[in-house]
C-alpha positions as CSV (number, residue, x, y, z in Angstrom):
1,M,53.0,153.8,-37.4
2,P,50.8,153.5,-34.3
3,A,49.6,150.1,-33.4
4,V,46.1,149.0,-34.5
5,R,44.0,149.1,-31.3
6,V,41.8,146.0,-30.7
7,V,38.9,145.4,-28.3
8,L,37.9,141.8,-27.6
9,V,34.3,140.9,-26.8
10,D,33.7,137.2,-25.9
11,D,32.0,135.5,-23.0
12,Q,34.8,132.9,-22.6
13,Q,37.8,134.2,-20.7
14,L,40.1,131.6,-22.1
15,V,39.2,132.6,-25.6
16,R,39.9,136.2,-24.8
17,A,43.2,135.3,-23.2
18,G,44.3,133.3,-26.3
19,F,43.3,136.2,-28.7
20,R,45.2,138.7,-26.4
21,M,48.3,136.6,-26.4
22,V,48.4,136.2,-30.2
23,I,47.5,139.9,-30.9
24,D,49.9,141.4,-28.3
25,S,52.7,139.3,-29.8
26,Q,52.6,141.5,-32.9
27,P,54.4,144.8,-33.0
28,D,51.7,146.5,-35.0
29,L,48.7,145.3,-32.9
30,E,47.6,145.8,-29.3
31,V,44.6,144.8,-27.2
32,V,43.2,147.9,-25.5
33,G,40.2,146.4,-23.8
34,E,38.1,143.3,-23.1
35,A,34.4,142.6,-22.4
36,S,32.5,139.4,-21.6
37,D,29.1,140.3,-23.2
38,G,27.6,142.4,-25.9
39,L,26.2,145.1,-23.7
40,A,29.5,145.6,-21.9
41,G,31.4,145.5,-25.2
42,A,29.3,148.2,-26.8
43,R,29.7,150.4,-23.7
44,L,33.5,149.7,-23.6
45,V,33.8,150.8,-27.2
46,E,32.0,154.0,-26.5
47,R,34.7,155.1,-24.0
48,T,37.7,153.4,-25.7
49,D,39.6,154.8,-28.7
50,C,39.9,151.6,-30.7
51,D,40.2,150.6,-34.4
52,V,38.9,147.0,-34.6
53,V,36.6,145.0,-32.5
54,L,36.7,141.2,-32.4
55,M,33.1,140.3,-31.6
56,D,31.7,136.8,-30.6
57,V,28.3,136.1,-32.0
58,R,26.6,134.0,-29.3
59,M,26.8,135.6,-25.9
60,P,24.3,135.9,-23.0
61,G,22.1,139.0,-22.9
62,V,23.0,141.3,-25.8
63,D,24.5,139.1,-28.5
64,G,27.3,139.9,-30.9
65,I,24.9,140.9,-33.8
66,E,23.0,143.5,-31.7
67,A,26.3,144.7,-30.1
68,T,27.8,145.2,-33.6
69,R,24.7,147.2,-34.6
70,R,25.0,149.5,-31.6
71,I,28.7,150.0,-32.2
72,T,28.5,150.8,-35.9
73,T,25.5,153.2,-35.5
74,A,26.6,155.0,-32.3
75,A,27.3,158.7,-32.6
76,R,31.1,159.5,-32.4
77,P,33.1,162.5,-31.5
78,E,34.0,164.6,-34.5
79,G,37.0,163.1,-36.3
80,R,36.7,159.7,-34.6
81,P,35.4,157.0,-37.0
82,A,33.5,154.0,-35.8
83,P,35.8,150.9,-35.3
84,R,35.6,148.1,-37.8
85,V,34.0,144.9,-36.4
86,V,35.1,141.4,-37.2
87,V,32.4,138.9,-36.1
88,L,33.7,135.6,-34.7
89,T,31.7,132.4,-34.5
90,T,32.1,128.6,-34.2
91,F,29.0,128.3,-36.5
92,D,29.7,128.4,-40.2
93,L,26.1,129.3,-41.0
94,D,25.1,131.8,-43.7
95,E,22.4,133.4,-41.6
96,Y,25.1,134.6,-39.2
97,V,27.0,136.1,-42.0
98,V,24.0,137.9,-43.4
99,A,23.0,139.2,-39.9
100,A,26.5,140.3,-39.2
101,I,26.8,142.2,-42.4
102,G,23.3,143.7,-41.9
103,A,24.5,144.9,-38.5
104,G,27.5,146.7,-40.0
105,A,30.3,144.2,-39.5
106,S,33.3,144.6,-41.8
107,G,34.4,141.0,-41.5
108,F,33.4,137.5,-40.6
109,L,35.8,134.8,-39.2
110,L,35.5,131.4,-37.7
111,K,36.9,131.0,-34.2
112,D,38.9,127.9,-35.3
113,A,40.7,129.8,-38.0
114,P,44.5,129.7,-37.7
115,P,46.1,132.5,-35.7
116,E,47.7,134.0,-38.8
117,E,44.3,134.2,-40.5
118,M,42.8,136.0,-37.6
119,L,45.7,138.5,-37.6
120,A,45.4,139.0,-41.3
121,A,41.6,139.7,-40.8
122,V,42.3,142.4,-38.3
123,R,44.9,144.1,-40.5
124,T,43.0,143.9,-43.7
125,V,39.7,145.1,-42.2
126,H,41.5,147.9,-40.5
127,A,43.2,148.9,-43.8
128,G,40.0,148.5,-45.8
129,D,41.8,146.6,-48.5
130,A,39.7,143.5,-48.4
131,V,36.2,142.3,-47.6
132,I,37.6,139.7,-45.2
133,A,40.4,137.1,-45.0
134,A,41.0,135.9,-48.5
135,S,40.1,132.2,-47.8
136,S,36.6,133.3,-46.8
137,T,35.8,135.8,-49.5
138,R,34.7,133.5,-52.3
139,R,32.6,131.5,-49.9
140,L,30.9,134.6,-48.6
141,L,30.0,135.7,-52.1
142,Q,28.9,132.3,-53.4
143,H,26.6,131.5,-50.5
144,V,25.6,134.8,-49.0
145,G,25.2,136.7,-52.3
146,P,21.8,135.0,-53.2
147,M,20.5,135.7,-49.7
148,L,21.4,139.4,-50.0
149,R,19.7,139.6,-53.3
150,A,16.6,137.8,-52.0
151,G,16.5,140.2,-49.1
152,S,16.7,143.2,-51.4
153,A,13.8,141.9,-53.6
154,A,11.6,141.8,-50.5
155,Q,12.2,145.5,-49.7
156,P,9.4,147.8,-50.9
157,A,11.9,150.4,-52.3
158,A,14.8,148.9,-54.3
159,R,18.2,150.4,-53.9
160,T,19.8,152.0,-56.9
161,L,23.4,152.9,-57.8
162,P,24.4,156.6,-57.9
163,E,24.2,158.1,-61.3
164,D,27.6,159.8,-61.1
165,L,29.6,156.5,-61.0
166,T,31.8,156.4,-64.1
167,P,32.0,153.3,-66.3
168,R,35.5,152.5,-64.8
169,E,34.2,153.0,-61.3
170,L,31.4,150.5,-62.0
171,E,33.9,148.0,-63.3
172,V,36.0,148.5,-60.2
173,M,32.9,148.1,-58.0
174,E,32.1,144.9,-59.8
175,C,35.6,143.6,-59.1
176,M,35.2,144.5,-55.5
177,A,31.9,142.6,-55.3
178,H,33.7,139.5,-56.7
179,G,36.3,139.8,-53.9
180,L,39.3,141.0,-55.8
181,T,42.0,142.9,-53.9
182,N,43.4,146.2,-55.1
183,S,46.5,144.5,-56.5
184,E,44.3,142.0,-58.4
185,I,42.2,144.8,-59.8
186,A,45.3,146.7,-60.8
187,A,46.7,143.7,-62.7
188,R,43.3,143.2,-64.4
189,F,43.2,146.7,-65.8
190,F,46.9,147.2,-66.3
191,V,47.0,150.2,-64.0
192,S,48.9,151.0,-60.8
193,E,47.6,150.0,-57.4
194,A,47.6,153.7,-56.5
195,T,45.1,154.3,-59.4
196,V,42.9,151.5,-58.1
197,K,42.9,153.0,-54.6
198,T,41.7,156.3,-56.1
199,H,38.9,154.5,-57.9
200,V,38.0,152.5,-54.8
201,G,37.9,155.7,-52.7
202,R,35.6,157.3,-55.2
203,V,33.3,154.3,-55.2
204,L,33.1,154.3,-51.4
205,A,32.4,158.1,-51.3
206,K,29.8,158.1,-54.1
207,T,27.9,155.2,-52.7
208,G,28.2,156.3,-49.1
209,S,29.8,153.0,-48.2
210,R,31.8,152.7,-45.0
211,D,34.0,149.9,-46.3
212,R,34.2,147.2,-49.0
213,V,31.6,145.0,-47.3
214,Q,29.0,147.6,-47.9
215,V,30.0,147.9,-51.5
216,V,29.5,144.1,-51.9
217,V,26.1,144.4,-50.3
218,L,25.1,147.3,-52.6
219,A,26.4,145.5,-55.7
220,Y,24.1,142.5,-55.0
221,T,21.1,144.4,-53.8
222,T,21.1,146.7,-56.8
223,G,21.6,143.9,-59.3
224,L,25.1,145.1,-60.5
225,V,26.2,141.6,-59.6
226,Q,23.9,138.6,-59.7
227,P,24.3,135.3,-57.8
228,G,26.3,132.9,-59.9
229,D,27.8,135.7,-62.1
230,V,31.3,135.2,-63.5
231,L,33.5,138.3,-63.6
232,R,33.5,139.6,-67.1
233,D,36.6,140.1,-69.1
234,A,38.3,143.5,-68.6
235,R,37.4,146.0,-71.3
C-alpha cells in the first residue's frame, strides 16, 4: 500500500521537525511538505498531492481555522479528493473544536498528545474509520455536542435527515454519533464489520457527508442525537 502523504502546517520550526521525525519513522506514513503559516499551507496543499494535513490553530496571518476552510472547500482536479485535516492546538477549548469542525476538519488533537496518539489520528482520519483518536471522541461529543445543537437552533432553516435512510442506517448513524467504531457497531448488532462498512458508506452517501465528523454534526443539528443522550439498546 502507498504511504499516507502528510503536510505539516505550523509556525514553529521545531514543532514541525518533531512531527516530521515521528511521522517519517513509520513505514506507512511520509511527510511530503511543510508550511509555516495558514496561507502558505493552503497554497502548498493546492499544488501537493497529499492525504492528511496536520494544521496548527494559532498562526500569524491566516490562522489554522481559515486555512482549513480554504483547503476543504477548494476545487480539486477530477478524481483527487480533498485531504483530511487534523487540527492541532495547545488549547483544550471547545470553541476551537467547534470552529475546526465548522471549517471542515476531520479531526482535533492536542499538541501535547503522545506521539502514538498523533500517529493513530493520522491513520484513522485517513481511513475514515473514526471521528478522531479514541481518547478524544467521548470528550468531543459530551462538550461540543450541545454547542453544535445550539448553533443549529439559531439557524433560520433547520437541517433535516434524508428520507431514504433505512431504520438500520439511522441506528448506525446514531452509533457513529456516539463515537462507536465499525468493530464496536458490528458487535452491537451481531453483524460482520464488512456489513457495517456498507451501512456507513450508505449513510455517508445519502447524507452527503465527507466523513464521520460531518455525520456527527448532522446527527446533533437534526436532533437525531440530543446532548446528554445515552445510546439506546440495540433492537
